[in-house]
Each structure stands twice: as C-alpha cells, then as structure tokens.
C-alpha positions as CSV (number, residue, x, y, z in Angstrom):
1,M,-21.4,-59.5,-35.4
2,G,-21.4,-55.8,-34.3
3,I,-18.4,-53.6,-34.8
4,S,-17.5,-53.5,-31.1
5,R,-17.7,-57.3,-30.9
6,F,-15.6,-57.6,-34.1
7,V,-13.0,-55.3,-32.6
8,R,-12.9,-57.3,-29.4
9,F,-12.6,-60.6,-31.3
10,T,-9.8,-59.2,-33.4
11,S,-8.0,-57.9,-30.3
12,L,-8.5,-61.2,-28.6
13,T,-7.1,-63.1,-31.5
14,L,-4.0,-61.0,-31.6
15,T,-3.6,-61.5,-27.9
16,I,-3.8,-65.3,-28.3
17,S,-1.2,-65.2,-31.1
18,C,1.3,-63.4,-28.9
19,A,0.5,-65.0,-25.5
20,W,0.3,-68.6,-26.5
21,V,2.8,-68.9,-29.3
22,S,5.0,-71.1,-27.1
23,L,2.1,-73.6,-27.0
24,A,1.7,-73.6,-30.7
25,G,-1.5,-71.6,-30.3
26,A,-3.2,-74.0,-27.9
27,V,-4.8,-72.7,-24.7
28,S,-4.7,-74.6,-21.4
29,I,-7.3,-75.1,-18.7
30,Y,-5.7,-72.3,-16.8
31,D,-6.1,-70.0,-19.8
32,V,-9.8,-70.9,-20.0
33,I,-10.2,-70.1,-16.3
34,E,-8.5,-66.8,-16.7
35,L,-10.6,-65.8,-19.7
36,S,-13.7,-66.6,-17.7
37,R,-12.6,-64.7,-14.7
38,Q,-11.7,-61.7,-16.9
39,G,-15.3,-61.5,-18.2
40,Y,-15.0,-62.9,-21.7
41,G,-18.3,-64.4,-22.9
42,D,-19.0,-68.0,-23.7
43,E,-19.1,-67.3,-27.5
44,E,-15.6,-65.7,-27.3
45,I,-14.0,-68.5,-25.2
46,V,-15.6,-71.2,-27.4
47,Y,-14.2,-69.3,-30.5
48,I,-10.7,-69.3,-28.9
49,I,-10.9,-73.1,-28.1
50,T,-12.0,-73.8,-31.7
51,T,-9.6,-71.6,-33.6
52,T,-6.6,-72.7,-31.6
53,R,-7.6,-76.4,-31.9
54,S,-7.0,-76.7,-28.2
55,V,-7.6,-80.1,-26.4
56,F,-8.3,-81.0,-22.8
57,K,-8.3,-84.1,-20.6
58,L,-11.1,-83.6,-18.1
59,A,-12.3,-86.1,-15.5
60,A,-15.7,-86.0,-13.9
61,E,-14.4,-84.4,-10.7
62,D,-13.0,-81.5,-12.7
63,I,-16.5,-80.3,-13.6
64,P,-17.5,-78.9,-10.2
65,R,-14.0,-77.4,-9.8
66,L,-14.2,-75.5,-13.1
67,Q,-17.7,-74.3,-12.2
68,N,-16.5,-73.1,-8.8
69,L,-13.7,-71.2,-10.7
70,G,-16.3,-69.4,-12.9
71,V,-16.2,-71.4,-16.1
72,S,-19.7,-71.7,-17.6
73,E,-21.5,-74.9,-18.5
74,T,-21.3,-73.9,-22.2
75,V,-17.6,-73.6,-22.1
76,I,-17.1,-76.8,-20.1
77,R,-19.2,-78.7,-22.7
78,K,-16.9,-77.4,-25.4
79,M,-13.9,-78.5,-23.4
80,L,-15.4,-82.0,-23.0
81,E,-15.7,-82.2,-26.8
82,A,-12.1,-81.1,-27.4
83,V,-10.2,-84.2,-26.5
84,P,-6.9,-85.5,-27.9
85,A,-7.2,-87.7,-30.9
86,E,-5.7,-90.7,-29.1
87,Q,-8.2,-90.3,-26.3
88,A,-11.3,-90.0,-28.5
89,G,-11.9,-93.8,-28.5
90,A,-10.4,-94.7,-25.2
91,E,-12.3,-96.5,-22.6
92,M,-12.2,-93.7,-20.1
93,V,-15.1,-91.5,-19.1
94,S,-16.9,-90.6,-22.3
95,A,-17.8,-87.0,-23.2
96,G,-21.4,-88.1,-23.1
97,A,-21.1,-89.4,-19.6
98,L,-19.4,-86.2,-18.5
99,N,-22.1,-84.1,-20.1
100,R,-24.7,-86.1,-18.2
101,E,-22.7,-85.4,-15.1
102,L,-22.7,-81.8,-15.9
103,T,-26.4,-81.7,-16.5
104,T,-27.4,-83.4,-13.3
105,L,-24.8,-81.8,-11.0
106,S,-26.6,-79.7,-8.4
107,R,-25.2,-76.8,-6.4
108,S,-24.9,-78.9,-3.3
109,D,-22.9,-81.4,-5.3
110,I,-20.5,-78.7,-6.3
111,E,-20.0,-77.5,-2.7
112,D,-19.5,-81.0,-1.4
113,S,-17.0,-81.9,-4.0
114,R,-14.5,-79.4,-2.7
115,S,-13.3,-81.8,-0.1
116,V,-13.5,-85.1,-1.9
117,D,-10.4,-85.5,-4.0
118,Q,-6.8,-85.4,-2.7
119,I,-3.8,-84.0,-4.4
120,G,-1.6,-86.5,-6.3
121,E,-3.6,-87.8,-9.2
122,S,-0.5,-89.1,-10.9
123,A,1.4,-92.4,-11.0
124,L,2.5,-91.6,-7.4
125,T,0.7,-93.2,-4.5
126,A,1.2,-91.3,-1.3
127,S,1.3,-92.9,2.1
128,E,-0.5,-91.3,4.9
129,N,2.5,-91.3,7.2
130,H,3.9,-87.8,7.4
131,S,7.2,-87.2,9.1
132,H,8.0,-83.7,10.4
133,A,11.2,-81.8,11.1
134,D,13.0,-79.7,13.6
135,S,12.4,-75.9,13.7
136,S,15.6,-75.1,15.5
137,D,18.0,-72.7,13.7
138,H,20.9,-74.4,11.8
139,S,23.0,-71.9,9.8
140,H,25.9,-74.2,8.7
141,A,26.2,-77.6,7.1
142,D,29.1,-79.3,5.3
143,S,27.1,-80.4,2.3
144,G,24.0,-78.3,2.5
145,E,22.0,-80.5,4.9
146,N,21.9,-80.7,8.7
147,S,21.3,-84.0,10.4
148,N,19.6,-83.3,13.8
149,P,15.8,-83.1,13.1
150,A,13.5,-83.3,16.1
151,S,10.2,-81.7,16.9
152,P,7.1,-81.6,14.6
153,L,5.8,-78.7,12.8
154,A,2.2,-77.5,13.3
155,S,1.3,-74.9,10.6
156,P,-0.5,-76.3,7.5
157,D,1.8,-74.1,5.3
158,R,5.0,-75.4,6.7
159,F,7.4,-77.8,5.0
160,S,7.1,-81.4,5.9
161,V,8.0,-84.9,4.6
162,Q,5.7,-87.4,2.8
163,T,6.8,-90.8,1.7
164,V,5.6,-92.0,-1.7
165,L,5.7,-95.3,-3.6
166,E,6.7,-94.1,-7.1
167,E,5.9,-96.0,-10.2
168,A,8.8,-98.1,-11.6
169,A,10.7,-97.9,-8.2
170,G,9.9,-101.4,-7.1
171,D,9.4,-101.5,-3.3
172,H,11.8,-98.6,-2.8
173,T,10.0,-95.6,-1.3
174,H,10.9,-92.0,-2.2
175,V,10.1,-88.9,-0.3
176,Y,8.3,-85.7,-1.2
177,L,9.3,-82.4,0.4
178,T,5.9,-80.8,0.8
179,L,4.5,-77.4,1.7
180,G,1.3,-78.1,3.4
181,S,0.1,-81.0,1.3
182,V,1.6,-79.7,-2.0
183,P,4.7,-81.6,-3.2
184,I,7.6,-79.2,-3.9
185,F,10.2,-81.7,-5.1
186,I,11.0,-85.4,-4.5
187,L,14.1,-87.0,-3.0
188,R,15.1,-90.4,-4.4
189,A,18.5,-90.9,-2.8
190,E,19.7,-90.7,0.8
191,G,23.0,-89.0,0.1
192,R,25.2,-89.0,3.2
193,F,22.2,-89.9,5.5
194,Q,21.1,-93.3,6.6
195,T,17.7,-93.0,5.0
196,I,16.0,-90.7,2.5
197,E,13.5,-89.7,5.3
198,D,16.4,-88.5,7.4
199,R,17.7,-86.4,4.6
200,A,14.3,-84.9,3.8
201,R,13.8,-84.0,7.5
202,A,17.2,-82.3,7.5
203,V,16.2,-80.2,4.5
204,V,13.0,-79.2,6.2
205,S,14.9,-78.1,9.2
206,N,17.1,-76.0,7.0
207,L,14.1,-74.4,5.3
208,E,12.5,-73.5,8.6
209,A,15.8,-71.9,9.7
210,A,15.7,-69.9,6.4
211,R,12.2,-68.8,7.0
212,R,13.1,-67.3,10.4
213,M,15.9,-65.4,8.7
214,G,13.3,-63.2,7.0
215,E,13.4,-61.6,3.6
216,G,15.9,-63.2,1.2
217,R,16.3,-65.4,-1.8
218,F,17.4,-68.9,-2.8
219,K,20.5,-69.3,-4.9
220,A,22.3,-72.2,-6.7
221,L,26.0,-72.2,-5.9
222,R,28.9,-74.5,-6.7
223,T,31.2,-75.0,-3.7
224,D,34.0,-77.6,-3.3
225,G,33.0,-79.3,-6.5
226,A,29.3,-79.7,-5.5
227,D,26.2,-77.9,-6.5
228,I,24.1,-76.7,-3.6
229,V,21.0,-74.7,-2.9
230,V,21.3,-72.0,-0.3
231,Y,19.1,-69.3,1.2
232,Q,20.6,-65.8,1.4
233,S,19.0,-63.3,3.7
234,A,18.8,-59.6,3.1
235,N,21.9,-59.1,5.3
236,L,23.8,-61.7,3.1
237,R,23.7,-64.4,5.8
238,E,23.4,-67.8,4.1
239,V,22.0,-71.1,5.2
240,P,22.7,-74.2,3.0
241,I,19.4,-76.0,2.1
242,I,20.4,-79.1,0.1
243,S,23.3,-80.4,-1.9
244,V,22.8,-82.3,-5.2
245,N,24.5,-85.7,-5.6
246,R,24.9,-88.0,-8.6
247,D,22.0,-90.2,-7.6
248,D,19.7,-87.2,-7.5
249,V,20.8,-86.3,-11.0
250,Y,20.4,-89.8,-12.4
251,A,16.9,-90.2,-10.8
252,Y,15.7,-86.9,-12.3
253,D,17.4,-87.5,-15.6
254,V,15.6,-90.8,-16.3
255,R,12.2,-89.3,-15.4
256,S,12.6,-86.0,-17.2
257,E,12.0,-84.9,-20.8
258,R,15.3,-83.0,-20.9
259,R,18.8,-83.9,-20.0
260,V,19.5,-83.2,-16.3
261,T,22.9,-82.3,-14.9
262,S,23.9,-81.4,-11.4
263,R,23.9,-77.7,-12.2
264,I,20.5,-77.9,-13.9
265,L,18.9,-79.7,-10.9
266,A,20.3,-77.2,-8.4
267,Y,18.9,-74.4,-10.5
268,Y,15.5,-76.2,-10.8
269,W,15.2,-76.9,-7.1
270,T,16.1,-73.2,-6.5
271,A,13.4,-72.0,-8.9
272,L,10.8,-74.3,-7.3
273,L,11.6,-73.1,-3.8
274,E,11.6,-69.4,-4.9
275,D,8.1,-69.7,-6.5
276,Y,6.5,-71.6,-3.7
277,W,8.2,-69.2,-1.1
278,A,6.8,-66.2,-3.1
279,I,3.2,-67.7,-3.2
280,T,3.0,-68.7,0.4
281,F,5.2,-66.5,2.5
282,R,5.8,-63.3,0.5
283,H,2.3,-63.2,-1.0
284,R,3.8,-62.3,-4.4
285,P,3.3,-63.8,-7.8
286,P,5.7,-66.6,-8.8
287,V,8.1,-65.5,-11.5
288,R,10.7,-68.3,-12.1
289,L,8.6,-71.1,-13.7
290,V,5.4,-69.4,-14.8
291,D,6.5,-69.4,-18.5
292,L,6.8,-73.2,-18.5
293,H,3.9,-75.2,-19.9
294,S,3.2,-76.6,-16.4
295,G,3.8,-73.2,-14.8
296,D,0.2,-72.1,-15.2
297,A,-0.5,-74.3,-12.2
298,L,1.7,-72.0,-10.0
299,T,0.0,-68.9,-11.3
300,L,-3.5,-70.2,-10.6
301,L,-2.3,-71.5,-7.2
302,F,-1.2,-67.9,-6.4
303,D,-4.4,-66.4,-7.5
304,L,-6.5,-68.7,-5.3
305,V,-4.2,-68.5,-2.3
306,N,-3.9,-64.7,-2.2
307,G,-7.3,-63.7,-3.4
308,S,-7.9,-60.0,-4.2
309,A,-6.9,-58.5,-0.9
310,P,-4.2,-59.3,1.8
311,D,-6.8,-60.3,4.4
312,E,-8.3,-62.8,1.9
313,A,-5.1,-64.9,1.8
314,Q,-5.7,-68.7,2.3
315,S,-3.5,-71.6,3.0
316,L,-2.3,-73.9,0.2
317,D,-4.3,-76.8,1.8
318,S,-7.5,-74.8,1.8
319,V,-7.3,-74.1,-2.0
320,V,-5.7,-77.1,-3.5
321,Q,-9.0,-79.0,-3.7
322,Q,-10.3,-76.2,-5.9
323,L,-7.8,-77.0,-8.6
324,P,-9.0,-79.1,-11.6
325,G,-7.2,-82.5,-11.9
326,P,-5.0,-81.6,-14.8
327,I,-3.7,-78.5,-12.9
328,R,-2.9,-80.6,-9.9
329,R,-1.1,-83.1,-12.1
330,H,1.0,-80.2,-13.4
331,L,2.1,-79.5,-9.8
332,D,2.9,-83.2,-9.4
333,R,5.0,-83.2,-12.6
334,L,6.9,-80.0,-11.5
335,A,7.8,-81.8,-8.3
336,A,8.8,-85.2,-9.9
337,S,10.7,-84.2,-13.0
338,V,12.5,-81.3,-14.8
339,P,10.3,-80.0,-17.6
340,D,11.7,-80.0,-21.1
341,D,11.2,-76.3,-21.4
342,F,13.2,-75.4,-18.3
343,D,16.6,-73.9,-18.9
344,T,19.1,-71.7,-17.1
345,W,17.6,-68.5,-18.5
346,P,17.8,-65.4,-16.2
347,E,14.0,-65.4,-15.9
348,Q,14.0,-68.9,-14.5
349,V,17.1,-68.9,-12.3
350,G,17.3,-65.3,-11.3
351,D,20.5,-63.4,-11.1
352,Q,22.6,-66.2,-9.5
353,P,26.2,-66.2,-10.7
C-alpha cells in the first residue's frame, strides 16, 4: 500500500472511530452510501465494513436501490456476506441468491425497480383509503386540536391521513399522519374526538394552518396540566397542533424501547415535525433526530429530496422509492415508536423551555 493510500486509510480509520462510536464502531447502510458518494474506493469501503464488523439485512429489492445510489457491486457483495449471526441460517433470501440477483440484474431492471415497492415494509399493513383534511386557518384550540376538517389537499407534499392495521392491535385500526406518503407519526387513540380519523384530520388542518403562517418552529409546551405541541411563527403567533393524552403515552410506551412519558412524547412529536418540516418546506438539513441510530434515514431523505441545487428539489413521494428497504423501515420505526436513544437533550428538542 502506497504512502498516500496508507495516510488515507489511517485518516479514514480515525474518522470511523469518532463518527460511529455511538454504534460501537458499526457502519450503517446510510454510511456505506455516503462513503460511496464521497468517492471512497471499493477496497476502502470493504475495509471499513470488515474492520468495524458491520452487519446488514438486505433484501433483493435493495440491490437496485443501492446501485442507483452509487454503491458498487463489489461493496454490495460484501454487504450481502455481512449478515447478523442469527440470520446466517435463516430461511430468508440467501446471500447466494442475492448475489445471483446482482449478477443478472440489468440496467433496465434497475430503472424499472424504482416504482415497484411501496413504503411500509414493517409489521404495519396500510390501507389504500386516504382521508384528507381542511386547509382553512384555525389558530386556536382548547386542547391542541380543531374539529372541523373539510376539503381535501392536493399537493403530494402535504399532510394527510392514512389508516393502518397495526400488528397486535386486533381489528382496531390506527392512523398515520403522513407527509406525502411518508409516515410522520401514528395516532392510536381518539382523544376527545369520536374517531381516530377525526382527530388525525384535525391535526392535519392545524398543520396546514401552521404552514400558512410562514417561518417558525414547533415547540412542546405544558398548559393546564397537559403537554401539547404548538407551532410558533416568527412574530410569536402560536397555533396548537396536537395534545398528548394518557392513551397516546400508553400506546407508545408498550411499543418503544425506552420509557415514554407525556412530556417525552410531546418532545418526540415536536422533533419529528421539525425535521420533516425542515426537509420538505425549508429545504434545510434535519437536526433534531439525526444523531439517533434511525436518524440516518432522515439525512439520506434530505439529500435525495434537495439534491445539490435548489432547482433540483424533489417531492418526498418522488424519492422514497429510491431508499433501500432497511432505510425505509427506519422511517417506519421513527413514526411508530420512540427510539431508545431519544432523550430531551437540547440537540433533539431545541431550545424549548
């Protein structure tokens, strides 16, 4: 190995030691994509995967997505070999089969695959009935939600409602609050509304009112003994978005890896809204949740949505199919549960009091 290559390897190793210490040295699919996009060679990326003992869970449909994102066949083959120990003998898709898929995949196959799979490769089965909400301006609500939704929304990057049949929920449906087709967070309780769908549509109405208020930020506040999420505009005008109730807390608590309280959930919903708002409407990088293990999905989503120039910005719907399955599952998990590494640190919750 030449001196320049040795220096680069040494520098790269030091970078890994600092950047991925929170993941015990392991690199994620997003990290591999980023290294490929930054021009690191196959040998270097394979070296990183090997020395950090990283593992990946890839499905056949992830191969063309990774190739579209600039990851080479050599690196993908290494990722296919680096599977978790418990998966090594599982009756899933074998590494050999995936390698054959990689070998025979043509360029036309890669192009066609962009529109094949839909978001939501988790235990959640989404229905195809979407409800939409009112775009009229509501700036006040007793508990953080208004109750008079009406007309549909048209833009693909607008908030909407999507019902889901969640695992272990029996025949009781829950509702995603979505931005385009991307799930932001899930509602599992109707609160003071007759149905969960009514509550979700009211939240959408409030978010559209907040969007028309222009520049601002989301905040988690406690008022009258309840934790609520509000949007505060640059002129300090506030519109309540949603209030947290005990059923919300319980539903998230039993599905999350950490203990969830009313305050934690209000902060978490605030952070999710801030990051998706930044990606889609402000065209700025997300900052609240990017340090979480699943936060790499938000960073990659921003990179794909906004491109390298303002006039290259794309909608969430237009890029979500480019994401590998594990990255899309990260988005699902962010919407459905509070990650164990989320806490009320200033970096994650902002400067709310």
